[in-house]
Backbone bond lengths (Angstrom), bond angles and torsions (degrees), N, CA, C in turn:
res aa  C-N    CA-C-N  psi(-1)  N-CA   C-N-CA  omega(-1)  CA-C   N-CA-C  phi
1 X - - - 1.386 - - 1.540 117.01 -
2 X 1.175 128.21 130.05 1.390 126.00 179.62 1.559 105.60 -113.29
3 X 1.499 115.45 155.67 1.395 121.22 175.03 1.630 101.85 -125.42
4 X 1.279 119.88 122.07 1.378 124.21 -177.37 1.516 118.90 -111.33
5 X 1.200 120.08 171.51 1.389 125.44 177.98 1.492 118.01 -42.75
6 X 1.317 112.05 -52.24 1.457 123.06 177.59 1.595 108.31 -59.00
7 X 1.326 113.65 -32.37 1.553 108.70 178.44 1.424 113.39 -71.40
8 X 1.480 114.63 -38.31 1.460 117.45 176.19 1.465 111.92 -59.86
9 X 1.362 118.80 -40.31 1.503 119.82 177.85 1.552 112.58 -62.56
10 X 1.397 113.69 -36.22 1.440 119.22 177.97 1.515 111.69 -61.96
11 X 1.440 114.03 -43.85 1.305 123.59 176.34 1.503 113.16 -59.10
12 X 1.335 117.36 -46.34 1.505 116.27 -175.54 1.526 107.26 -72.41
13 X 1.372 122.15 -28.74 1.344 119.27 179.00 1.514 114.70 -67.26
14 X 1.329 111.92 -32.94 1.461 115.83 178.74 1.599 112.61 -70.71
15 X 1.250 118.18 -32.18 1.369 123.30 173.31 1.493 113.38 -68.08
16 X 1.381 115.99 -47.05 1.439 121.92 -178.36 1.609 108.28 -59.05
17 X 1.388 114.27 -49.61 1.417 117.15 178.80 1.440 119.27 -56.41
18 X 1.517 115.65 -36.93 1.257 120.97 176.46 1.496 119.24 -62.37
19 X 1.439 105.67 -39.45 1.423 114.42 178.47 1.424 113.57 -69.88
20 X 1.330 120.99 -33.87 1.469 117.38 174.51 1.504 112.16 -69.91
21 X 1.315 114.86 -34.52 1.596 110.23 -176.70 1.443 113.85 -86.00
22 X 1.316 122.42 -27.45 1.515 121.83 -170.87 1.444 112.31 -116.27
23 X 1.348 117.63 -34.52 1.518 119.62 -167.47 1.479 108.84 -92.54
24 X 1.406 123.01 -57.58 1.407 119.66 -174.82 1.467 118.19 -64.00
25 X 1.437 119.46 -34.42 1.400 117.08 178.21 1.603 112.74 -66.09
26 X 1.201 118.86 -13.86 1.554 126.64 174.29 1.496 115.99 -95.40
27 X 1.342 113.38 -10.62 1.451 114.89 -172.07 1.699 107.86 -73.39
28 X 1.311 119.30 124.26 1.347 126.62 -174.88 1.521 112.85 65.90
29 X 1.418 112.51 20.81 1.498 114.72 -175.13 1.580 102.88 -136.13
30 X 1.226 124.32 22.22 1.424 124.47 -175.27 1.500 108.27 -74.68
31 X 1.334 113.30 129.55 1.497 118.78 -177.11 1.488 108.74 -84.95
32 X 1.378 119.26 160.43 1.409 126.60 172.52 1.559 110.33 -43.22
33 X 1.276 115.70 129.18 1.421 119.07 176.57 1.501 112.82 88.83
34 X 1.361 121.01 -0.01 1.319 125.90 -171.76 1.633 113.29 -89.71
35 X 1.319 105.79 -8.24 1.483 117.22 176.08 1.493 117.53 -116.66
36 X 1.312 125.19 120.60 1.329 117.55 -175.91 1.564 112.16 -137.46
37 X 1.335 122.04 165.94 1.355 125.03 179.98 1.444 114.76 -88.65
38 X 1.297 121.73 155.45 1.458 124.83 173.57 1.474 106.68 -113.76
39 X 1.359 120.31 -99.76 1.527 123.20 -177.18 1.401 114.49 -79.23
40 X 1.369 121.41 -20.89 1.413 122.78 -171.48 1.645 105.60 -163.75
41 X 1.322 108.38 170.45 1.476 118.04 -178.17 1.582 111.75 -62.73
42 X 1.462 116.75 -21.47 1.387 116.79 -176.19 1.599 107.56 -110.29
43 X 1.400 116.87 11.30 1.510 123.28 171.64 1.449 107.64 -106.69
44 X 1.345 117.85 96.81 1.460 121.69 -176.69 1.388 117.71 -101.91
45 X 1.269 125.49 160.08 1.508 133.16 164.77 1.331 107.73 -138.22
46 X 1.330 115.20 147.53 1.518 123.71 178.12 1.425 111.15 -129.61
47 X 1.326 120.12 163.04 1.452 127.94 169.13 1.548 112.54 -40.83
48 X 1.218 110.36 -43.91 1.619 119.48 -172.56 1.559 105.65 -75.58
49 X 1.176 125.26 -34.70 1.575 127.64 174.61 1.520 104.67 -58.51
50 X 1.274 117.20 -54.43 1.567 123.62 -171.88 1.511 106.40 -69.27
51 X 1.283 119.00 -47.63 1.442 123.29 -174.09 1.663 111.06 -61.77
52 X 1.308 110.23 -45.59 1.400 122.08 176.53 1.585 112.65 -61.05
53 X 1.235 116.95 -47.22 1.347 123.25 -173.67 1.606 108.79 -68.23
54 X 1.336 116.87 -38.59 1.449 124.57 175.73 1.589 105.95 -58.59
55 X 1.306 121.01 -48.50 1.538 126.18 -175.77 1.546 103.69 -66.24
56 X 1.294 120.13 -52.75 1.451 119.24 -175.79 1.516 114.04 -59.92
57 X 1.273 117.74 -44.56 1.442 125.15 176.72 1.496 111.70 -55.91
58 X 1.296 117.30 -48.13 1.443 123.09 -178.88 1.542 108.63 -66.92
59 X 1.169 120.77 -47.70 1.484 120.53 179.43 1.617 114.14 -70.52
60 X 1.249 119.24 -27.31 1.436 120.33 175.48 1.635 104.01 -69.65
61 X 1.313 117.87 -53.73 1.402 114.29 175.16 1.520 119.66 -51.20
62 X 1.349 114.19 -38.88 1.452 118.31 177.43 1.557 109.62 -69.59
63 X 1.316 118.27 -35.81 1.575 116.69 -177.75 1.637 110.14 -84.94
64 X 1.316 115.46 -24.18 1.456 118.88 -176.88 1.516 110.13 -130.79
65 X 1.361 117.26 71.27 1.451 118.96 -174.81 1.550 114.44 -55.91
66 X 1.386 113.46 134.09 1.490 113.97 179.70 1.549 113.52 92.96
67 X 1.250 112.59 -8.17 1.503 116.06 177.57 1.576 110.94 -75.07
68 X 1.338 115.29 159.10 1.465 118.67 177.17 1.604 103.55 -107.47
69 X 1.251 115.41 137.48 1.441 124.61 179.31 1.525 108.35 -114.24
70 X 1.422 114.17 118.60 1.492 121.46 177.69 1.508 107.14 -111.46
71 X 1.361 118.29 95.43 1.428 121.69 -179.91 1.561 107.81 -93.61
72 X 1.364 109.50 154.54 1.470 115.11 -179.23 1.429 113.34 -62.80
73 X 1.359 119.48 -43.94 1.353 123.69 -178.72 1.649 119.04 -71.01
74 X 1.483 108.20 -37.28 1.384 112.32 171.30 1.545 113.22 -70.48
75 X 1.387 121.01 -29.41 1.492 113.95 173.70 1.459 113.32 -75.12
76 X 1.182 116.86 -22.72 1.577 120.93 175.92 1.456 106.47 -54.40
77 X 1.419 117.13 -37.08 1.393 119.21 -170.22 1.500 109.38 -97.95
78 X 1.394 115.73 -22.12 1.407 116.73 177.53 1.660 106.49 -141.85
79 X 1.388 115.73 84.32 1.436 119.92 175.89 1.406 123.72 -51.48
80 X 1.267 121.19 -16.80 1.453 122.41 -178.78 1.438 113.05 -80.76
81 X 1.336 118.41 -7.79 1.487 121.73 168.58 1.497 117.72 -53.00
82 X 1.381 112.64 -29.21 1.422 121.20 177.19 1.646 109.87 -65.27
83 X 1.266 118.05 -27.59 1.423 120.72 -168.39 1.466 109.61 -65.56
84 X 1.351 122.93 -22.25 1.477 120.80 -176.71 1.523 110.80 -95.07
85 X 1.291 117.94 6.12 1.547 115.37 -175.75 1.504 109.88 -66.71
86 X 1.329 116.20 -34.70 1.384 116.50 -174.68 1.638 118.69 -70.40
87 X 1.318 110.52 -25.04 1.312 121.18 -164.57 1.510 113.58 -112.43
88 X 1.400 120.18 -21.13 1.389 124.34 -174.42 1.523 110.71 -66.08
89 X 1.415 114.54 139.77 1.351 121.18 179.51 1.461 115.20 -62.40
90 X 1.294 116.02 -37.02 1.513 128.40 169.23 1.607 111.77 -148.53
91 X 1.244 116.11 121.66 1.481 125.77 -179.59 1.564 107.05 -131.20
92 X 1.377 112.07 147.83 1.406 122.43 167.41 1.476 109.04 -119.26
93 X 1.462 116.55 134.01 1.409 123.99 171.06 1.608 101.76 -100.71
94 X 1.282 113.82 133.78 1.485 116.84 -179.24 1.531 107.94 -133.09
95 X 1.353 112.05 139.53 1.414 128.01 174.98 1.558 104.52 -116.95
96 X 1.359 119.34 95.38 1.505 110.62 -176.33 1.446 119.84 -69.07
97 X 1.273 120.94 -27.53 1.534 123.16 162.09 1.650 107.51 -137.84
98 X 1.214 111.06 112.33 1.549 116.49 170.22 1.446 104.01 -93.00
99 X 1.397 115.43 127.71 1.455 123.36 -179.77 1.531 105.11 99.44
100 X 1.391 118.06 35.73 1.443 121.31 -178.40 1.464 111.31 -55.18
101 X 1.375 120.70 -39.44 1.454 124.51 -174.01 1.595 103.24 -61.76
102 X 1.274 119.56 -43.03 1.513 124.95 -176.39 1.571 105.07 -66.28
103 X 1.386 118.12 -47.08 1.385 118.49 -177.11 1.558 114.97 -62.62
104 X 1.361 112.86 -37.43 1.453 116.75 -177.23 1.531 110.57 -74.77
105 X 1.472 113.06 -24.54 1.515 110.40 172.52 1.461 119.87 -92.52
106 X 1.414 106.78 8.86 1.494 109.44 172.28 1.601 113.36 84.79
107 X 1.386 115.84 16.56 1.280 123.89 179.83 1.488 113.31 -93.57
108 X 1.283 123.14 123.73 1.494 127.49 -167.59 1.505 105.63 -76.79
109 X 1.342 123.22 61.12 1.355 120.31 -178.40 1.599 106.26 -150.79
110 X 1.318 114.97 81.58 1.453 124.77 -178.33 1.493 109.21 -155.83
111 X 1.300 114.37 160.66 1.509 120.08 178.71 1.548 110.62 -149.02
112 X 1.386 109.77 171.61 1.352 116.65 177.83 1.637 111.98 -117.15
113 X 1.359 118.33 126.85 1.498 113.04 -170.52 1.526 108.70 -134.01
114 X 1.211 109.57 155.98 1.553 125.89 177.22 1.378 113.67 -153.87
115 X 1.322 119.58 150.98 1.468 126.53 171.48 1.485 110.66 -138.59
116 X 1.298 115.38 149.62 1.511 121.07 -179.03 1.414 105.36 -109.22
117 X 1.297 116.25 134.31 1.439 121.56 172.45 1.582 114.09 -125.21
118 X 1.262 113.50 148.26 1.499 118.78 176.26 1.506 109.42 -122.61
119 X 1.352 114.98 108.79 1.528 120.99 -176.78 1.542 109.47 60.05
120 X 1.361 120.73 36.77 1.347 119.07 176.27 1.606 115.23 96.49
121 X 1.299 114.59 -14.98 1.444 119.59 -174.62 1.609 110.41 -97.31
122 X 1.256 117.72 120.23 1.421 122.74 178.04 1.485 112.94 -63.07
123 X 1.401 117.21 117.29 1.380 115.21 -178.31 1.483 115.42 -116.43
124 X 1.380 118.84 -4.84 1.521 123.79 174.60 1.471 109.68 -162.42
125 X 1.250 114.14 152.72 1.488 120.95 -174.56 1.484 104.57 -144.29
126 X 1.416 116.37 131.75 1.452 125.92 172.51 1.541 118.22 -126.16
127 X 1.154 125.51 129.56 1.423 132.08 177.25 1.526 109.12 -129.57
128 X 1.377 109.66 108.94 1.540 118.08 -178.67 1.474 109.29 -102.85
129 X 1.343 115.73 135.49 1.383 125.41 171.10 1.546 113.27 -101.25
130 X 1.225 117.38 104.27 1.443 121.21 -170.56 1.537 113.01 -63.40
131 X 1.360 115.18 -39.74 1.484 122.11 -178.55 1.474 110.13 -77.94
132 X 1.373 118.11 -39.92 1.356 119.97 176.61 1.579 117.34 -75.73
133 X 1.340 112.15 -16.22 1.480 123.11 178.34 1.503 111.96 54.35
134 X 1.360 113.23 46.02 1.431 123.58 174.23 1.515 110.81 -143.13
135 X 1.299 113.44 162.55 1.539 117.30 -176.22 1.441 112.41 -139.82
136 X 1.299 117.06 124.94 1.488 125.63 169.18 1.505 110.27 -79.21
137 X 1.382 115.39 135.26 1.493 115.61 -173.15 1.543 103.21 -141.74
138 X 1.306 115.85 157.09 1.413 123.16 172.27 1.499 109.73 -153.21
139 X 1.338 113.47 141.52 1.480 122.24 173.25 1.500 110.48 -121.33
140 X 1.331 116.54 132.23 1.386 123.26 -177.49 1.453 111.73 -50.08
141 X 1.395 119.70 121.03 1.491 123.16 -176.46 1.488 111.20 63.78
142 X 1.361 119.33 15.46 1.365 117.47 -173.10 1.537 110.64 -126.58
143 X 1.345 115.96 6.18 1.492 119.68 -177.40 1.522 119.88 87.57
144 X 1.347 118.59 170.21 1.507 119.38 174.64 1.508 109.61 -133.91
145 X 1.225 110.20 139.13 1.442 118.91 -178.21 1.545 119.81 -137.90
146 X 1.305 123.00 159.63 1.383 122.79 170.10 1.454 112.21 -110.64
147 X 1.330 114.04 131.20 1.548 117.08 -173.07 1.436 111.58 -127.64
148 X 1.347 117.79 127.77 1.491 125.97 176.02 1.499 108.61 -68.90
149 X 1.275 119.48 160.67 1.376 123.56 177.83 1.599 113.51 -66.80
150 X 1.313 113.38 -14.46 1.533 115.15 174.35 1.555 111.17 -85.44
151 X 1.317 114.58 -4.44 1.555 119.69 176.46 1.426 114.86 102.63
152 X 1.436 114.24 -7.12 1.478 118.94 177.94 1.574 110.39 -63.58
153 X 1.274 120.20 133.52 1.526 121.10 -175.81 1.530 108.79 -131.29
154 X 1.276 115.43 153.11 1.498 122.19 179.34 1.535 101.67 -147.50
155 X 1.380 113.17 137.22 1.425 120.65 177.18 1.565 112.33 -57.67
156 X 1.350 113.71 151.23 1.555 115.35 169.05 1.452 105.85 -109.20
157 X 1.364 110.76 147.16 1.480 117.83 177.43 1.590 109.80 -148.13
158 X 1.304 114.85 133.11 1.445 120.92 -179.58 1.510 113.19 -55.31
159 X 1.237 116.48 173.98 1.575 119.95 173.97 1.511 110.43 -77.48
160 X 1.349 116.48 162.52 1.344 120.38 179.60 1.513 107.11 -68.12
161 X 1.413 112.54 149.39 1.515 115.46 -177.87 1.556 111.75 -57.03
162 X 1.253 123.16 156.08 1.406 127.47 172.30 1.513 112.20 -129.40
163 X 1.306 118.24 146.06 1.472 119.77 179.22 1.506 113.41 -112.39
164 X 1.298 113.75 8.95 1.500 119.68 -177.52 1.469 107.74 -137.90
165 X 1.319 119.54 117.78 1.488 124.18 -177.99 1.434 114.24 -56.24
166 X 1.413 117.87 -28.46 1.432 124.83 175.38 1.424 113.87 -66.20
167 X 1.365 120.61 -9.93 1.511 127.55 176.68 1.543 110.95 -102.80
168 X 1.379 113.29 4.73 1.441 119.22 -171.69 1.429 113.04 -103.93
169 X 1.368 124.64 131.72 1.407 129.36 169.84 1.576 105.30 -101.64
170 X 1.327 117.24 146.38 1.421 122.99 -177.11 1.496 118.20 -152.41
171 X 1.295 115.92 164.93 1.426 122.60 170.45 1.506 106.38 -118.49
172 X 1.318 120.45 117.11 1.422 122.20 -170.47 1.489 112.39 -119.06
173 X 1.285 126.95 113.34 1.461 123.80 -179.81 1.531 110.39 -95.95
174 X 1.246 114.09 114.39 1.532 116.61 176.71 1.463 115.86 -108.21
175 X 1.388 116.52 -2.69 1.458 116.90 -179.33 1.415 118.11 -51.72
176 X 1.327 120.27 -41.51 1.511 124.50 -173.10 1.585 107.45 -103.03
177 X 1.238 120.51 12.73 1.611 120.66 178.52 1.490 105.11 -73.71
178 X 1.287 119.10 138.40 1.593 119.43 -177.86 1.614 99.64 -84.36
179 X 1.348 111.12 158.51 1.418 116.58 177.49 1.745 103.77 -83.53
180 X 1.328 115.75 147.75 1.442 127.12 9.04 1.535 112.69 -98.15
181 X 1.362 114.97 15.77 1.498 115.17 174.88 1.419 115.48 -66.08
182 X 1.332 119.45 -32.97 1.498 129.86 -177.59 1.551 103.21 -58.31
183 X 1.360 118.48 -51.19 1.542 117.28 -170.41 1.477 103.39 -77.01
184 X 1.342 121.00 -28.47 1.433 116.44 -178.61 1.535 117.04 -65.63
185 X 1.405 106.92 -40.29 1.564 112.64 -178.64 1.516 109.94 -75.41
186 X 1.338 116.75 -30.91 1.422 120.92 178.97 1.607 107.53 -66.68
187 X 1.334 115.98 -43.23 1.465 123.14 177.27 1.488 110.60 -60.02
188 X 1.352 120.81 -26.43 1.478 124.81 -171.67 1.571 108.74 -98.23
189 X 1.259 119.55 -3.05 1.581 116.34 -173.45 1.483 111.31 -64.71
190 X 1.280 118.55 -27.99 1.508 118.08 176.98 1.480 117.79 -66.43
191 X 1.299 114.30 -8.60 1.582 122.70 175.96 1.553 109.24 -71.43
192 X 1.359 116.75 -30.33 1.386 118.86 -178.14 1.660 104.44 -86.42
193 X 1.312 106.72 158.14 1.574 113.30 178.92 1.538 112.42 -66.82
194 X 1.243 117.58 -38.04 1.487 126.79 178.41 1.360 120.40 -159.55
195 X 1.328 118.59 85.77 1.462 129.52 176.93 1.465 110.85 -71.71
196 X 1.312 119.51 140.35 1.569 122.58 179.33 1.557 104.38 -153.82
197 X 1.370 111.25 176.17 1.409 119.31 171.18 1.488 103.40 -157.26
198 X 1.393 112.71 124.30 1.462 122.87 -179.43 1.605 115.54 -92.19
199 X 1.346 112.59 0.20 1.443 115.24 -176.67 1.512 111.16 55.71
200 X 1.315 114.94 34.72 1.452 113.74 -175.65 1.665 101.85 -162.63
201 X 1.287 114.60 95.32 1.535 117.24 176.76 1.508 112.31 -54.79
202 X 1.365 114.92 -35.52 1.459 114.77 -173.51 1.548 111.77 -58.39
203 X 1.260 114.31 -47.64 1.543 118.23 176.81 1.475 110.80 -71.70
204 X 1.243 124.07 -27.53 1.419 119.82 -173.54 1.498 107.28 -78.50
205 X 1.329 120.20 -40.05 1.421 119.71 168.80 1.518 117.73 -64.50
206 X 1.239 117.74 -31.29 1.502 124.67 177.68 1.588 103.93 -62.35
207 X 1.363 114.20 -48.27 1.524 120.61 -177.83 1.474 112.81 -57.95
208 X 1.383 108.51 -46.65 1.479 114.13 177.24 1.383 121.08 -63.39
209 X 1.344 116.35 -40.45 1.396 127.62 179.48 1.600 113.86 -67.23
210 X 1.333 111.51 -30.71 1.480 118.68 178.56 1.502 114.27 -91.20
211 X 1.381 115.29 4.43 1.569 118.53 179.30 1.507 117.18 82.78
212 X 1.267 117.21 22.28 1.519 120.17 -177.31 1.392 113.83 -100.62
213 X 1.411 119.99 1.73 1.535 128.55 169.84 1.431 105.68 -163.60
214 X 1.362 111.79 163.55 1.495 121.18 -175.66 1.507 111.34 -100.41
215 X 1.408 121.40 -32.29 1.375 121.15 -162.80 1.573 110.38 -131.32
216 X 1.292 112.24 142.26 1.444 121.93 174.45 1.538 103.78 -140.08
217 X 1.432 109.20 135.20 1.485 111.98 -178.63 1.572 103.95 -140.19
218 X 1.267 120.53 132.06 1.389 134.36 -176.38 1.584 110.77 -132.49
219 X 1.384 113.45 163.17 1.458 115.98 170.79 1.549 106.64 -129.01
220 X 1.313 120.10 -58.45 1.410 120.95 -177.43 1.566 110.29 -71.66
221 X 1.248 110.71 117.81 1.626 114.46 -172.60 1.491 118.70 -113.10
222 X 1.319 115.71 63.12 1.380 118.04 -179.04 1.704 101.36 -74.19
223 X 1.371 109.00 135.13 1.443 112.95 -173.26 1.505 121.65 -57.42
224 X 1.404 114.87 -27.75 1.507 117.85 172.80 1.548 113.57 -67.93
225 X 1.286 113.47 -29.38 1.459 116.84 -178.90 1.592 113.64 -76.64
226 X 1.308 111.10 -26.98 1.544 113.95 -170.63 1.499 115.88 -122.95
227 X 1.348 117.23 -34.16 1.486 113.35 -178.66 1.578 115.32 -57.32
228 X 1.283 122.89 -39.69 1.461 122.60 176.11 1.474 113.70 -58.03
229 X 1.314 117.41 -51.59 1.543 128.91 -176.15 1.518 105.15 -65.30
230 X 1.389 115.54 -47.97 1.557 114.07 -171.65 1.412 107.04 -59.06
231 X 1.426 119.31 -39.92 1.546 120.83 -166.88 1.571 103.27 -72.84
232 X 1.301 121.96 -40.54 1.430 124.54 -176.80 1.513 106.37 -71.44
233 X 1.289 126.31 -41.99 1.413 126.32 173.76 1.461 113.43 -58.81
234 X 1.312 114.56 -39.60 1.654 121.71 176.37 1.529 104.36 -61.24
235 X 1.231 118.57 -52.84 1.437 119.80 -164.91 1.566 107.03 -78.81
236 X 1.279 115.61 -10.21 1.565 120.17 171.47 1.468 111.10 -90.48
237 X 1.349 116.71 8.47 1.519 123.03 170.32 1.620 109.42 96.80
238 X 1.266 117.53 7.96 1.481 114.22 -179.36 1.551 115.20 -84.58
239 X 1.344 111.00 173.55 1.485 115.60 176.47 1.562 107.59 -127.11
240 X 1.254 113.43 147.62 1.466 118.67 177.95 1.487 110.40 -151.95
241 X 1.276 114.79 162.39 1.512 122.73 -178.58 1.515 110.49 -168.38
242 X 1.345 115.07 157.45 1.403 115.47 172.71 1.542 110.98 -70.26
243 X 1.266 119.97 167.39 1.425 120.55 -168.72 1.516 111.16 -59.72
244 X 1.370 120.26 -22.34 1.452 121.61 -179.02 1.499 112.33 -87.86
245 X 1.375 113.70 2.68 1.395 115.60 176.53 1.579 112.35 97.76
246 X 1.310 117.22 -15.08 1.571 121.08 178.66 1.430 113.09 -69.70
247 X 1.410 120.04 153.05 1.450 116.62 -175.75 1.550 107.82 -73.01
248 X 1.435 111.75 153.59 1.394 118.84 178.16 1.561 110.52 -67.79
249 X 1.353 108.45 137.07 1.479 117.14 171.32 1.473 110.11 -129.56
250 X 1.377 116.76 132.58 1.533 116.83 179.60 1.431 122.05 -64.07
251 X 1.347 113.42 -11.60 1.390 122.01 174.66 1.439 117.42 -84.95
252 X 1.309 119.72 -9.42 1.364 124.47 -177.49 1.632 106.04 -105.23
253 X 1.385 111.76 122.83 1.527 116.44 -168.35 1.560 111.46 -100.05
254 X 1.359 116.42 -3.48 1.420 117.26 177.59 1.504 108.94 -133.81
255 X 1.273 121.56 -172.21 1.425 126.96 174.85 1.662 112.90 98.85
256 X 1.431 107.66 -3.18 1.373 113.33 175.16 1.553 115.01 76.21
257 X 1.300 119.05 163.59 1.512 124.36 169.77 1.367 111.44 -149.21
258 X 1.391 114.91 137.76 1.315 128.01 -174.76 1.587 110.72 -128.37
259 X 1.272 118.43 117.88 1.502 123.66 -171.26 1.563 109.38 -110.60
260 X 1.268 122.90 137.32 1.456 122.23 177.48 1.593 107.52 -151.92
261 X 1.339 118.04 175.20 1.404 118.71 179.15 1.409 115.79 -69.07
262 X 1.271 121.56 -33.75 1.490 118.85 175.94 1.608 108.21 -154.89
263 X 1.342 120.37 174.21 1.429 122.21 -173.05 1.590 109.08 -58.35
264 X 1.418 118.72 -45.75 1.401 114.41 -176.62 1.531 113.73 -65.42
265 X 1.368 119.08 -33.32 1.509 120.12 179.78 1.621 103.99 -72.92
266 X 1.299 119.87 -34.13 1.565 117.07 175.41 1.425 109.95 -59.06
267 X 1.438 121.87 -45.27 1.465 118.15 177.37 1.505 114.61 -62.73
268 X 1.263 120.12 -32.66 1.481 125.85 177.78 1.549 107.36 -65.11
269 X 1.351 115.71 -49.29 1.401 122.28 -179.76 1.646 113.46 -66.53
270 X 1.353 111.49 -37.69 1.488 113.98 178.57 1.614 111.24 -67.52
271 X 1.321 116.09 -38.49 1.425 118.81 177.16 1.467 110.93 -68.03
272 X 1.351 117.91 -36.54 1.501 117.45 -177.34 1.509 115.54 -72.60
273 X 1.391 111.61 -35.17 1.427 116.38 -174.94 1.516 119.37 -96.31
274 X 1.339 106.99 -32.36 1.523 113.35 179.35 1.514 117.12 -100.53
275 X 1.345 113.60 -15.77 1.478 122.94 179.91 1.484 111.90 -72.12
276 X 1.387 114.83 173.22 1.395 120.51 -173.96 1.570 108.97 -69.07
277 X 1.275 116.69 144.92 1.445 124.56 175.37 1.507 116.61 -57.58
278 X 1.417 113.43 141.46 1.503 110.88 177.12 1.453 114.00 -65.24
279 X 1.375 120.32 130.39 1.418 118.45 177.78 1.556 118.27 -55.47
280 X 1.332 113.45 139.02 1.523 120.93 -177.49 1.570 106.89 -60.37
């Protein structure tokens, strides 16, 4: 099975239409009871997440008969859905709203993400910005680009490599890092020029793929959060790996993920953020 550029555009259109129909009408208009917790107080789901995922799943199955759809909200109810990701001939992992905490708070920083996989290999990634009305897309070995809703597209390219962490900007997620690694990374953040966290991997990946930062660091690796952005970042020329240096796999949910413009920059960022703190 092949996945082509037209398929990527079809996937992007499905996400965009779901955002218009189910997400934007609810933004800043969530009724009482429309926001609920899942695993913790910072793991939220809204009516918009659930409605958008239902629409996206139905449209994907209509456009790609026989495909498997693995949505974040469906998997929360049935975790075994993830078991087929490695073997499915064609599967889609879907995050109906990435940055749900931002969305629920009325903060205009969230996205809609999906990746296509063939027998566990990521072949396409799409990150739609409903408010910006544009979509970052990537096709395995076919490049990455940002496309407006009127069809105008421009290529995406990661930042120039850097050999000094003090010249690196980055988005670093420490929330799910285990101790003592969490404290180590937190203590090393000052080594970067400007570390930040948007609480939204969708926009962090878009920023990195467009060359607006050098470093991304994550620990919790649910595939809907990372497979789309990883593929777009890769096709924009970037390098990434688990903390131990092994290639990223969407079926691996731990082991961390570090992204940089190239392998040399990755090593610099790895030493700066994961290495021993500088003696006082």
